[in-house]
C-alpha positions in Angstrom: -89.0 80.0 -36.7 -89.7 78.4 -33.2 -92.4 75.6 -33.2 -94.1 74.6 -30.2 -94.9 71.0 -29.7 -96.9 69.2 -27.1 -94.7 67.5 -24.6 -96.7 64.3 -24.8 -95.8 64.0 -28.4 -92.2 64.5 -27.5 -92.5 61.8 -24.8 -94.0 59.3 -27.2 -91.2 60.0 -29.8 -88.6 59.4 -27.1 -90.2 56.2 -26.1 -89.9 55.1 -29.8 -86.4 56.4 -30.0 -85.4 54.4 -26.9 -87.2 51.3 -28.2 -85.0 51.5 -31.3 -81.7 52.3 -29.5 -81.7 49.9 -26.5 -81.8 46.0 -27.1 -83.9 45.7 -23.9 -85.7 49.0 -24.1 -88.4 47.9 -21.6 -85.7 48.2 -18.9 -84.9 51.9 -19.8 -87.4 54.6 -19.0 -87.5 57.8 -20.9 -85.9 59.7 -18.0 -82.4 61.1 -18.3 -81.9 60.6 -22.0 -81.1 63.6 -24.3 -84.1 64.7 -26.3 -83.0 65.7 -29.8 -84.5 68.7 -31.5 -85.7 70.5 -28.3 -84.5 74.1 -28.2 -86.3 75.3 -25.1 -89.0 74.8 -22.5 -92.0 77.1 -22.4 -92.5 76.9 -18.6 -89.0 76.1 -17.1 -88.8 74.8 -13.6 -86.2 74.8 -10.9 -84.1 71.6 -10.7 -80.9 70.6 -8.9 -79.4 67.1 -8.9 -78.3 67.5 -5.4 -81.4 69.2 -4.0 -84.7 67.5 -4.1 -86.4 70.6 -2.9 -87.1 72.1 -6.3 -90.1 72.3 -8.5 -89.0 69.3 -10.5 -88.2 67.5 -7.3 -91.6 68.3 -6.1 -93.3 67.0 -9.1 -91.2 63.8 -9.1 -92.1 63.2 -5.5 -95.7 63.3 -6.7 -95.0 60.9 -9.5 -95.0 63.5 -12.2 -92.3 63.5 -15.0 -90.9 66.9 -15.9 -88.4 68.2 -18.3 -84.9 69.6 -17.2 -82.1 71.3 -19.1 -78.8 69.5 -18.1 -76.4 68.7 -20.8 -79.3 69.1 -23.2 -83.0 68.8 -22.5 -84.2 65.7 -20.8 -87.3 64.2 -19.2 -86.7 63.7 -15.5 -89.0 61.1 -13.8 -89.8 57.3 -14.0 -93.0 57.0 -12.3 -96.4 56.0 -13.7 -100.0 56.8 -12.4 -100.4 53.3 -11.1 -101.5 52.8 -7.5 -99.9 49.4 -7.6 -96.3 49.8 -6.4 -95.3 46.9 -8.6 -96.1 49.0 -11.5 -94.9 52.3 -10.2 -92.0 52.6 -12.5 -92.5 52.9 -16.3 -90.1 50.0 -16.9 -92.1 47.7 -14.5 -95.2 48.1 -16.7 -93.0 47.8 -20.0 -91.4 44.6 -18.7 -94.7 43.0 -17.8 -96.1 43.8 -21.2 -92.9 42.5 -22.9 -92.6 39.4 -20.9 -96.3 38.4 -21.5 -96.0 39.0 -25.2 -92.7 37.0 -25.5 -94.1 34.0 -23.6 -97.5 34.0 -25.4 -95.6 34.1 -28.9 -93.3 31.4 -27.7 -96.1 29.2 -26.9 -97.7 29.5 -30.3 -96.4 26.2 -31.6 -98.0 24.3 -28.7 -101.5 25.6 -29.3 -103.9 22.8 -30.7 -101.4 20.0 -29.8 -102.5 17.0 -27.9 -102.7 18.0 -24.2 -100.5 15.4 -22.6 -98.2 15.5 -19.6 -95.3 15.6 -22.0 -96.7 18.6 -23.9 -97.0 20.4 -20.4 -93.4 19.6 -19.7 -92.3 20.8 -23.1 -94.2 24.1 -22.6 -92.6 24.7 -19.1 -89.2 23.8 -20.2 -89.5 26.1 -23.3 -90.7 29.0 -21.1 -88.1 28.5 -18.3 -85.4 28.4 -21.0 -86.5 31.7 -22.4 -86.6 33.1 -18.9 -83.1 31.8 -18.0 -81.8 33.5 -21.2 -83.5 36.7 -20.4 -82.0 36.7 -16.9 -78.7 35.9 -18.2 -78.8 38.9 -20.4 -79.5 41.0 -17.3 -83.0 41.9 -18.5 -84.7 40.4 -15.5 -83.4 39.7 -12.0 -85.0 36.4 -11.8 -87.9 34.4 -13.3 -89.4 30.9 -13.2 -92.3 28.9 -14.6 -94.2 26.0 -13.2 -97.3 23.7 -13.2 -99.7 24.3 -10.4 -102.2 21.6 -9.5 -104.5 24.2 -7.6 -104.9 26.1 -10.9 -105.9 23.1 -13.0 -108.6 20.5 -12.4 -109.8 17.6 -14.5 -112.8 19.3 -15.8 -110.8 22.1 -17.3 -108.2 20.0 -18.6 -110.7 17.8 -20.3 -111.9 21.0 -22.1 -108.4 21.8 -23.3 -107.8 24.6 -20.7 -104.4 24.7 -19.1 -103.0 27.3 -16.7 -99.2 27.7 -16.3 -97.8 29.9 -13.5 -94.8 32.2 -13.8 -93.2 34.7 -11.7 -90.4 37.3 -12.4 -88.5 40.2 -10.8 -88.1 43.2 -13.1 -84.9 45.2 -13.2 -85.5 48.3 -10.9 -84.6 51.8 -12.1 -81.9 53.6 -10.0 -84.1 56.6 -9.1 -82.5 57.9 -6.0 -78.7 57.6 -5.5 -77.5 58.8 -2.1 -73.8 59.2 -1.2 -72.4 59.2 2.3 -69.2 61.5 2.5 -66.6 60.7 5.3 -63.3 62.4 6.0 -60.7 60.0 7.4 -57.2 59.8 8.3 -56.7 56.0 7.5 -55.1 56.9 4.0 -52.2 58.6 5.9 -51.3 55.5 7.8 -48.9 54.2 5.0 -47.9 57.7 4.0 -44.2 56.7 3.9 -45.0 53.8 1.5 -46.8 56.1 -0.8 -43.7 58.3 -1.0 -41.6 55.3 -1.6 -43.9 54.1 -4.5 -43.4 57.4 -6.2 -39.6 57.2 -6.2 
């Protein structure tokens, strides 16, 4: 018996599956991953990998993820509804959330300790070590953390308030691969050598 399921429920299930499957799941969107257990699409739309002028291509161009059938059923599209281009990709939003949670949890041991310059250096060194390790794994392109005098004044510091700045570059998603095809004679220049190599 065929059972219809809301596509949003399937998308959420795929997000959970990817989170379990990938070590750095925040760098992988739900797009172009086979969806298990799906046997059909109620309202199929035209799609072609080489032609953006299809129904799915139109939806993608308007930041709407769709479902395609290509070696199984797959979500196709990486975009969010954010007006901020820094969070246009699903992975950009996931990376921001993961990184903030990771840094906050890593700073737990420093909370309620004496606020001294040594403590601040330890916090910055700890965060930078985590950022370097994350970059080394390929989960971020780059990242750094620092103390900013402009963000901290003596009144706030005296009340136990410390602001630490950090920046990062998330791993972008390859969404649009374009290939330039050229025909050339240059591989015929050493044609005789190619014949000799095969002898």
